[in-house]
C-alpha positions as CSV (number, residue, x, y, z in Angstrom):
1,M,-11.2,0.7,49.8
2,K,-14.6,1.5,48.3
3,L,-12.9,2.9,45.3
4,L,-10.9,-0.3,44.8
5,T,-14.1,-2.4,45.1
6,Y,-15.8,-0.1,42.6
7,L,-13.0,-0.4,40.1
8,N,-12.8,-4.1,40.5
9,T,-16.5,-4.7,40.0
10,K,-17.2,-2.1,37.3
11,I,-14.0,-2.0,35.3
12,I,-11.5,-4.8,36.0
13,Q,-13.8,-7.8,36.1
14,P,-15.9,-6.8,33.1
15,Y,-12.7,-6.2,31.1
16,F,-11.3,-9.7,31.9
17,E,-14.7,-11.3,31.2
18,T,-14.4,-10.2,27.6
19,F,-11.6,-12.7,27.2
20,K,-13.7,-15.6,28.5
21,G,-14.7,-18.4,26.1
22,L,-11.6,-18.2,23.9
23,S,-9.9,-21.6,23.4
24,K,-6.5,-22.4,24.9
25,E,-5.2,-22.9,21.3
26,V,-6.0,-19.3,20.5
27,W,-4.2,-18.1,23.6
28,W,-1.1,-20.2,22.6
29,L,-1.3,-18.8,19.0
30,A,-1.5,-15.3,20.5
31,L,1.6,-15.9,22.6
32,I,3.5,-17.3,19.6
33,T,2.5,-14.2,17.6
34,L,3.6,-11.9,20.5
35,I,7.1,-13.6,20.6
36,N,7.3,-13.5,16.8
37,R,6.3,-9.8,16.5
38,S,8.5,-8.7,19.4
39,G,11.4,-10.5,17.8
40,T,11.2,-8.7,14.4
41,M,13.1,-5.7,15.9
42,V,15.2,-5.2,12.8
43,I,12.2,-3.9,10.8
44,P,11.6,-0.5,12.6
45,F,15.4,0.2,12.4
46,L,16.0,-1.1,8.9
47,S,16.2,2.3,7.1
48,L,18.6,3.6,9.7
49,Y,20.8,0.5,9.5
50,L,20.9,0.7,5.7
51,R,21.8,4.4,5.7
52,D,24.1,4.6,8.7
53,S,25.8,1.2,8.8
54,L,25.9,0.2,5.1
55,D,26.0,3.7,3.6
56,F,23.1,3.2,1.3
57,T,21.6,6.2,-0.3
58,L,17.9,7.1,0.4
59,K,17.1,6.0,-3.2
60,D,18.7,2.6,-2.4
61,V,16.7,2.4,0.8
62,G,13.5,3.0,-1.2
63,W,14.3,0.1,-3.5
64,V,15.0,-2.1,-0.5
65,M,11.6,-1.3,1.0
66,S,10.0,-2.1,-2.4
67,A,11.8,-5.5,-2.3
68,F,10.4,-5.8,1.2
69,G,6.8,-5.2,0.0
70,L,7.1,-7.5,-3.0
71,G,8.4,-10.3,-0.8
72,S,5.4,-9.8,1.4
73,V,3.0,-10.2,-1.6
74,V,4.8,-13.3,-2.9
75,G,5.0,-14.8,0.5
76,S,1.3,-14.3,1.3
77,W,0.4,-15.9,-2.1
78,I,2.6,-18.9,-1.6
79,G,1.5,-19.3,2.0
80,G,-2.1,-19.4,1.0
81,K,-1.4,-22.1,-1.7
82,L,0.7,-24.2,0.7
83,T,-1.9,-23.9,3.5
84,D,-4.5,-25.4,1.2
85,K,-2.1,-28.2,0.1
86,I,-0.2,-29.2,3.2
87,G,-2.1,-27.5,6.1
88,Y,-1.7,-24.4,8.2
89,Y,0.4,-26.1,10.9
90,K,3.3,-27.2,8.7
91,V,3.3,-23.8,6.9
92,M,3.6,-21.9,10.3
93,V,6.3,-24.1,11.7
94,R,8.5,-24.0,8.5
95,S,8.0,-20.2,8.2
96,L,9.1,-19.4,11.8
97,L,12.1,-21.8,11.8
98,T,13.3,-20.6,8.4
99,I,13.1,-16.9,9.1
100,G,15.0,-17.5,12.3
101,I,17.9,-18.6,10.2
102,L,17.4,-15.9,7.6
103,F,17.4,-13.0,10.1
104,V,20.8,-14.1,11.3
105,A,22.1,-14.5,7.8
106,L,20.8,-11.0,6.7
107,Q,23.5,-9.2,8.7
108,F,26.2,-10.7,6.4
109,L,24.7,-9.2,3.2
110,T,26.3,-5.8,2.7
111,T,25.9,-4.9,-0.9
112,F,22.8,-3.3,-2.4
113,T,21.9,-6.2,-4.7
114,A,22.5,-8.8,-2.1
115,F,20.5,-7.0,0.5
116,C,17.5,-6.5,-1.8
117,L,17.5,-10.2,-2.7
118,G,18.0,-11.1,1.0
119,I,15.1,-9.0,2.3
120,F,12.9,-10.3,-0.5
121,V,13.5,-13.9,0.4
122,L,13.2,-13.2,4.1
123,M,9.7,-11.6,3.6
124,V,8.6,-14.4,1.3
125,F,9.1,-16.9,4.2
126,A,8.0,-14.4,6.9
127,D,4.6,-13.7,5.3
128,M,3.9,-17.3,4.4
129,F,2.9,-17.3,8.1
130,R,0.1,-14.8,7.8
131,P,-2.6,-16.7,5.8
132,A,-1.7,-20.0,7.6
133,M,-2.1,-18.2,11.0
134,F,-5.6,-16.8,9.9
135,V,-6.7,-20.3,8.9
136,A,-5.4,-21.8,12.1
137,L,-7.2,-19.1,14.1
138,S,-10.4,-20.0,12.3
139,A,-10.0,-23.7,13.1
140,Y,-9.0,-23.1,16.8
141,S,-12.0,-20.7,17.4
142,K,-15.6,-21.6,18.0
143,P,-17.9,-19.9,15.4
144,E,-19.3,-17.4,18.0
145,N,-15.8,-16.4,19.2
146,K,-14.0,-15.7,15.9
147,T,-14.0,-11.9,16.0
148,R,-12.8,-11.8,19.6
149,S,-10.1,-14.4,18.7
150,V,-8.9,-12.1,15.9
151,T,-8.9,-9.2,18.4
152,L,-6.8,-11.2,20.9
153,I,-4.2,-11.8,18.1
154,R,-4.3,-8.1,17.3
155,L,-3.6,-7.3,20.9
156,A,-0.6,-9.6,20.7
157,I,0.7,-8.0,17.6
158,N,0.3,-4.5,19.1
159,L,2.1,-5.5,22.2
160,G,4.8,-7.0,20.1
161,F,5.2,-3.9,18.0
162,S,5.3,-1.8,21.2
163,A,7.9,-3.9,23.0
164,G,10.0,-4.7,20.0
165,P,11.3,-1.3,19.0
166,A,12.0,-0.4,22.7
167,I,14.0,-3.6,23.2
168,G,15.6,-3.1,19.8
169,G,16.8,0.4,20.6
170,L,18.4,-0.9,23.8
171,I,20.1,-3.8,22.0
172,I,21.5,-1.4,19.3
173,T,22.8,0.9,22.0
174,T,24.5,-1.8,24.1
175,I,25.4,-4.5,21.5
176,G,25.0,-3.0,18.1
177,Y,23.0,-4.0,15.0
178,N,24.7,-7.4,14.8
179,G,23.1,-8.3,18.2
180,L,19.7,-7.2,16.8
181,F,19.9,-9.7,13.9
182,W,21.0,-12.5,16.2
183,I,18.2,-11.9,18.8
184,D,15.6,-11.5,16.0
185,G,16.6,-14.9,14.6
186,I,16.6,-16.6,18.0
187,T,13.2,-15.3,19.0
188,C,11.6,-16.4,15.7
189,A,13.2,-19.8,16.2
190,L,11.9,-20.0,19.7
191,A,8.4,-19.1,18.5
192,G,8.6,-22.0,16.0
193,I,9.8,-24.4,18.8
194,L,6.9,-23.3,21.0
195,L,4.5,-23.9,18.1
196,L,5.9,-27.4,17.7
197,N,5.4,-28.2,21.3
198,V,1.9,-26.8,22.1
199,L,0.0,-26.8,18.8
200,H,1.0,-30.0,17.3
201,P,-2.0,-31.6,15.5
202,K,-1.9,-34.6,17.8
203,K,-2.3,-32.3,20.8
204,V,-5.0,-29.9,19.4
205,K,-8.7,-30.3,19.2
206,V,-10.1,-28.4,16.2
207,K,-13.1,-26.2,17.3
208,D,-14.5,-25.4,13.8
209,E,-13.3,-27.8,11.2
210,I,-14.3,-26.7,7.7
211,K,-14.3,-29.2,4.9
212,V,-15.6,-28.1,1.5
213,K,-16.2,-30.8,-1.1
214,N,-16.4,-28.5,-4.0
215,P,-14.6,-25.3,-2.9
216,I,-15.3,-22.0,-4.6
217,S,-12.1,-20.2,-5.8
218,A,-11.6,-16.8,-4.2
219,Y,-10.8,-15.5,-7.6
220,S,-14.4,-16.1,-8.7
221,D,-15.9,-14.5,-5.6
222,K,-16.9,-11.0,-6.9
223,A,-17.9,-9.7,-3.5
224,F,-14.6,-10.7,-2.0
225,W,-12.7,-8.8,-4.7
226,V,-14.8,-5.7,-3.8
227,F,-13.8,-6.3,-0.2
228,L,-10.1,-6.6,-1.1
229,A,-10.3,-3.4,-3.1
230,S,-11.7,-1.6,0.0
231,M,-9.0,-3.0,2.3
232,T,-6.3,-1.9,-0.1
233,L,-7.8,1.6,-0.1
234,F,-8.1,1.5,3.7
235,G,-4.4,0.5,3.9
236,L,-3.3,3.3,1.7
237,V,-4.7,5.8,4.2
238,F,-3.9,3.9,7.4
239,L,-0.2,3.4,6.6
240,Q,0.4,7.2,6.4
241,Y,0.4,7.1,10.2
242,F,3.7,5.1,9.9
243,S,5.5,7.1,7.3
244,T,4.3,10.6,6.4
245,L,2.5,11.6,9.6
246,P,5.6,11.4,11.8
247,I,7.3,13.8,9.4
248,Y,4.2,16.1,9.6
249,Y,4.3,16.0,13.4
250,K,7.9,17.1,13.4
251,D,8.0,19.6,10.6
252,R,4.6,21.3,11.0
253,H,3.9,20.9,14.8
254,L,7.6,20.8,15.9
255,L,7.2,17.7,18.0
256,S,10.4,16.0,19.2
257,E,11.1,12.3,18.5
258,M,10.2,11.5,22.1
259,N,6.8,13.2,21.8
260,I,6.1,11.5,18.4
261,G,6.9,8.2,20.1
262,L,4.5,8.9,22.9
263,L,1.8,9.9,20.5
264,M,2.3,6.7,18.5
265,G,2.4,4.7,21.7
266,M,-1.0,6.1,22.7
267,N,-2.5,4.2,19.8
268,G,-1.2,0.9,21.0
269,F,-2.2,1.5,24.6
270,I,-5.7,2.4,23.7
271,I,-6.1,-0.6,21.5
272,F,-4.7,-2.8,24.3
273,L,-7.1,-1.3,26.9
274,L,-10.3,-0.9,24.9
275,E,-10.5,-3.0,21.8
276,M,-11.7,-6.3,23.3
277,P,-14.5,-4.7,25.3
278,L,-15.5,-2.6,22.3
279,I,-15.6,-5.7,20.0
280,K,-17.6,-7.7,22.5
281,W,-20.2,-4.9,22.7
282,L,-20.3,-4.5,18.9
283,E,-20.8,-8.2,18.4
284,S,-24.0,-8.0,20.6
285,T,-25.5,-5.4,18.3
286,N,-27.3,-5.9,15.0
287,Y,-24.6,-4.1,12.9
288,T,-23.3,-6.0,9.9
289,K,-19.5,-6.6,9.4
290,S,-19.6,-4.6,6.2
291,G,-21.4,-1.8,8.0
292,L,-18.9,-1.7,10.8
293,M,-16.0,-1.7,8.4
294,L,-17.6,1.3,6.6
295,F,-17.9,3.2,9.9
296,G,-14.2,2.4,10.6
297,A,-13.2,3.8,7.2
298,L,-15.2,6.9,7.8
299,L,-13.4,7.5,11.1
300,L,-10.1,7.0,9.4
301,G,-10.9,9.5,6.7
302,L,-12.0,12.1,9.4
303,S,-8.7,11.5,11.2
304,I,-6.8,12.8,8.2
305,L,-9.3,15.6,7.2
306,V,-9.3,17.2,10.7
307,L,-5.5,17.9,10.3
308,N,-6.4,20.7,7.8
309,L,-9.1,22.3,9.9
310,T,-6.8,24.1,12.4
311,S,-3.2,24.8,13.2
312,W,-3.8,24.0,16.8
313,T,-1.3,21.2,17.8
314,G,-4.0,19.4,19.9
315,I,-5.7,18.5,16.6
316,I,-3.1,15.8,16.0
317,I,-4.3,14.0,19.2
318,I,-7.9,14.2,18.0
319,G,-6.7,12.8,14.7
320,M,-4.9,9.9,16.4
321,L,-7.9,9.1,18.5
322,L,-10.2,9.0,15.5
323,M,-7.7,6.8,13.6
324,T,-7.4,4.4,16.6
325,L,-11.1,4.0,17.0
326,G,-11.5,3.4,13.2
327,E,-8.7,0.9,13.3
328,M,-10.2,-0.9,16.3
329,I,-13.5,-1.3,14.5
330,A,-12.4,-2.0,10.9
331,F,-9.6,-4.5,11.4
332,P,-11.2,-7.2,13.6
333,F,-14.4,-7.2,11.5
334,S,-12.5,-7.2,8.2
335,N,-10.6,-10.3,9.5
336,A,-13.8,-11.9,10.6
337,F,-15.5,-11.1,7.2
338,A,-12.6,-12.7,5.3
339,M,-12.7,-15.8,7.4
340,E,-16.5,-16.2,6.9
341,R,-16.1,-15.9,3.2
342,A,-13.3,-18.4,3.3
343,K,-15.7,-21.1,4.5
344,K,-17.1,-21.3,1.0
345,G,-13.8,-22.3,-0.6
346,N,-10.1,-22.7,-0.3
347,Q,-9.3,-21.0,3.0
348,G,-5.6,-20.5,2.4
349,E,-6.3,-18.8,-0.9
350,Y,-8.9,-16.5,0.6
351,M,-6.7,-15.5,3.5
352,A,-3.6,-15.0,1.3
353,L,-5.5,-12.5,-0.9
354,Y,-6.6,-10.7,2.3
355,S,-3.0,-10.4,3.4
356,I,-1.9,-9.4,-0.1
357,S,-4.3,-6.5,-0.1
358,F,-2.3,-4.9,2.7
359,S,1.0,-5.9,1.2
360,I,0.0,-4.0,-2.0
361,A,-0.9,-1.0,0.2
362,H,2.6,-1.2,1.7
363,I,4.2,-1.0,-1.7
364,I,2.2,2.0,-2.8
365,S,1.3,4.0,0.3
366,H,4.7,5.1,1.8
367,N,6.2,6.1,-1.5
368,A,3.0,7.8,-2.8
369,G,2.7,9.8,0.5
370,M,6.3,11.0,0.4
371,Q,6.1,12.0,-3.3
372,L,2.8,13.9,-2.7
373,I,4.3,15.8,0.2
374,D,7.4,16.7,-1.8
375,A,5.3,17.9,-4.8
376,Q,2.1,19.3,-3.1
377,G,2.8,19.9,0.6
378,F,1.1,18.5,3.6
379,D,-2.4,20.1,3.2
380,D,-3.1,18.9,-0.3
381,T,-1.7,15.5,0.6
382,W,-4.2,15.2,3.4
383,Y,-7.1,16.2,1.2
384,I,-6.0,13.6,-1.4
385,F,-5.9,10.8,1.2
386,T,-9.2,12.0,2.6
387,G,-10.5,11.4,-1.0
388,V,-9.0,7.9,-0.9
389,A,-10.9,7.2,2.3
390,V,-14.1,8.5,0.8
391,L,-13.5,6.1,-2.1
392,C,-13.0,3.3,0.5
393,V,-16.4,4.2,2.1
394,L,-18.2,4.1,-1.2
395,T,-16.6,0.7,-2.0
396,L,-17.8,-0.7,1.3
397,L,-21.3,0.7,0.6
398,Y,-21.3,-1.2,-2.6
399,L,-20.0,-4.3,-0.7
400,R,-22.8,-4.0,1.8
401,Q,-25.3,-3.9,-1.0
402,M,-23.8,-7.0,-2.7
403,T,-23.8,-9.0,0.5
404,K,-27.1,-8.0,2.1
405,T,-28.7,-11.3,1.2
406,D,-25.7,-13.4,2.1
407,A,-26.2,-14.8,5.6
408,E,-22.5,-15.6,6.0
409,S,-21.4,-12.0,5.6
410,L,-23.7,-10.7,8.3
């Protein structure tokens, strides 16, 4: 009984207190994001579907993934432009309802050219949602709660990515890939319908309305471009954990698919358990956002470097822990940094460029990692990506110098 009381007062209550103060609109947006991310079950199984069901070659699959990334870039850019012109609410609704239809239609495209075009169009509409969602999040959050609001959305995304593949695997086993496309489409449409009902402008009270009479273009914000460069470099390293690292775990450390899944699942579980308390504590310190991003990038680089220090299999757990901690620090504060800079100008434009920085990393990272492993092997590849992380740290040092007199970046 004493143990339960201790756990409740020292761990459980303080954990839930970190969620206090967030607006109900942010909670609704998190639920919509969770439904949407859980629904995109096709994506983790896309390469298997293309190879095993449509008999595409690995080269063909590579081009499909390039179309996927290019659609993400274009969608983020268009989403930002439309957000500034017609508002975040209309963009989010149209994105969710449209991709609901497109996910269902995608199963009927069976040729290489048609599927490339289909996945490109799907990602254009899907990633229109991202910049609009970030602007909505900024509007729904009180200024002092923005970073924790971003963290709540990240928790929803991580839960969605954790639940989606598990549910998707069950659907494929019982119904087949066709059922996956149908359920993906239905869940995205349901997220759109929920958005229509709970976040309609007539029902929502904006917490931090930003109106700029003479907005600054994001394209003329030099510090923001340095920030975008650092985030692209961060993404190049971070995304190795979702493409080349699983191969490394299996080939070098002889892990089974189940053990690889458990290792990857550890990342999501730690984020769900610890990220919100960590962010609340960091917000109470005097660290700048650029300084915290720098520390996150340093941890990410170390997570790759340690893999070459020993052949002991336990090192991959240490690497995953370092990466997870770096991710938990860097992503919420990079989101918050971008939203703060966006107050100066066209918010949609700013958040679109922020989304595009990771879309570009998607296009380059997976293919570059595979090519390097094929040509140089694992060890040299990890040294090269450690070098990329060092370049990211240096870029963030330069950013901190550029923004040290800018109150909005602190």
